Residue, then its C-alpha position, 0 to 999 in steps of 0.5 A: m105745568s111747563s111743557g118743557k118739563r114733559r118728559n118721558p125717559l122711560g117710554l111709560s104709557l098710560p095703561p088701559t084700566v080694565n079688560e084685562n085677565s088676571e087672577s080671581g077677584d080681578g074682573v069687572a062685574d058684568e052681572a050682579p052675583s047672586q047673593a043671600p037675603i039682606e038680613d043674612q049679608l048684614k049678619k055675615l058682615g058682623l056689624t055693630e048695632p048702629q051700623k046695622q041701624r043706619l044701613n037698615e034705615w037707608l035701605q028703607v028709604k031706597e025701597g021707596i025710590q023706584d024709577l029715577s029721571e031728570d024731572m024727578l030731580r031738583n039740583e041744589g048745587e055742585l059738589g065737585h068733579g069726579n072722573g069724567g063727570v061733575v057731581h051735584k047735590v040733588m033732591h028727589k021732588v017726590k020723596n024729598v031725599v037728598m042724593a049725590r048725582k054724578l053726570v058723566h057726558l059720553e058721546v057714544k052709541p045709545s047701545v054703549r050707554q045702555q050697556i053702562v047702566k046695566e053693568l052699574s046695575v051690580l051697585h044694587k047688591c053693595n050693602s055694606p056700611y063701608i060703601v056709598g049707597f047706590y040709588g040707580a042710574f039713568i039715561d038722559n040724551n048723551d048723559i048718564s046720571i048715577c044717583m048715590e047716597y049723599m055724604d054731607g062730610l064730602s071727600l077726604d081731599i077736601v077735609m084734607k085741604k080744609a084741615g091741612r092734615l089729618p091726626e093719625k088717630f083719624v087716619g087709623r079709622i079711615s084705614v079700617a073702614v078702607v080696608r073693609g071696604l075693599t075686602y067687601l068689594k073683592d069678597e062679596i062683589k068680586i070686583l077691585h076698586r082700581d081708583v083708591k085715593p082720598s077724593n074716592m073716600l067720602v065721609n059724613s057727619n055720623g063719622e062714617i067713612k065710605l068708598c065710591d067711584f070703584g070700577v064696576s062698569g068696564m065700559l064706562i071706565d073705557s069710555m072715559a079712559n082719557s080723563f083718568v090722569g088724576t087716577r094714574s098718579y096713584m097707580a102702583p109702579e107695576r101698572l105703570t110698567g104694563s103689568h096687570y091689575t091685581i088687589q096689591s095695586d089697590i093696596w098701593s094706592f091705599g097706602l099712598s092715600l093714607i101718607e098723603l092725608l097724614i102729610g097734607r100733600y100728595p107724597v110724589p115726590a117724596p118730602t125732603k127733611a127740610e119740607y118735613a121740618q117745616i110741615f111739623g115745626l121741627q128742626e131739620s136735624e130731628i127729622e129721621l127718615a123711616d126707611g133709613r135714607t139720608d133724604a129724599p132725592e132732588y128729582q130733575t128740576s121738580n121737587t113739588p107735585a105742582a110742578m111735575a109734568i105727569f110722565e115726570m111723575l109716573d117715572y118717579i113712581v117707577n124709578e124712586p124709592p116709595p115715600t116714607l114718613p119721619k120717625k118719632v113724628f108718627s108712631e112705629e105702628t103707623i110707619a110700619f103699616l104703610s111701609k107695608c102697603v107701598k112696597k114697590v114690588p107687588g108680592e112683598r106688599a101686605t094683603l087685605k088679610a094681613l093688614s086686618t090683623d096688623p097692629f096699627f089696624t087692630k088699634y082703631a078696629d071697632v073702638d068707639d071714639h065717642g063721636e070725635f071723628a063726626a065732630f071733626v068732620t062736622k066742624t072742618i066741613d062746616i056742616p050745619r046742624p039739624v034745627 
């Protein structure tokens, strides 16, 4: 980014991400809440038989892995970079279990690292087919290792880069999984995600879609605060002007992420009619924006995400209309669902409960696609088939 474009006309600041007092369900969990036995939890979640079977199989594998340490793991290659850390594929040498290990380097006091591991222990209570499984965390010198379920389809931002953009029917499946994952975190674990974006939506060759990297450890987020620039671009407008975080802020990030998956690029600044015409192979005259505006605004000198300085992007999110989709390219159900997620005023956004009864959601909820999404992920990521 050009340094000459680093404008901050609103005087916006990069707000803190944690340690805020607000409505119930907004806080970071310091200790794992008491929960019913796993059988009762699974029954309450209303899972399908295949979901129950896969979750039970994973729990059995997890039970065989007690203590974790650096000596127990064999590095099998880098998977990507997360907030403040690098993620590797690793193999547990004794149990022959493949994991994803996120390595976070922190120059902090040992007591802080110990507290972070303690806060992360709440992840042991997350037993949902929509949340990435947690094996455990450990400290090695100044590094914290977070060992998680390995998802062989990687993250949706990688899938999108390889596929260009995702079909509406697949985004429908993703919306069901994410809404249910956010609902589980809020209702059962009593936390918000705080970092909803495509890179934190993981998929596998079974067609499962799971959330990861949510804000369970306030101290960890505080320690990595300077590395959260990527997260800022998915923050809701109210967060960028200093308001506290609520579930409505997660819903904004969710809606922005789905639009990104549908059009193949981060939707700020909003695509112009000319860009939409190019993306979908249409004439510009055929593009009609769903909210009735004549065209997306030409913003300063930057009209692509890559050309925008960070504060220019944040200024756009706060001041300009939210992104919208073109009519006729997408169904009315899709456009209506997403428009409810990206309302500028938090009180006007849909709640998780409202989204779970929306026609777009119910169209894809609990519908067997006969392995179509799983096949798409496998082909796109080129996952080797078992011999």
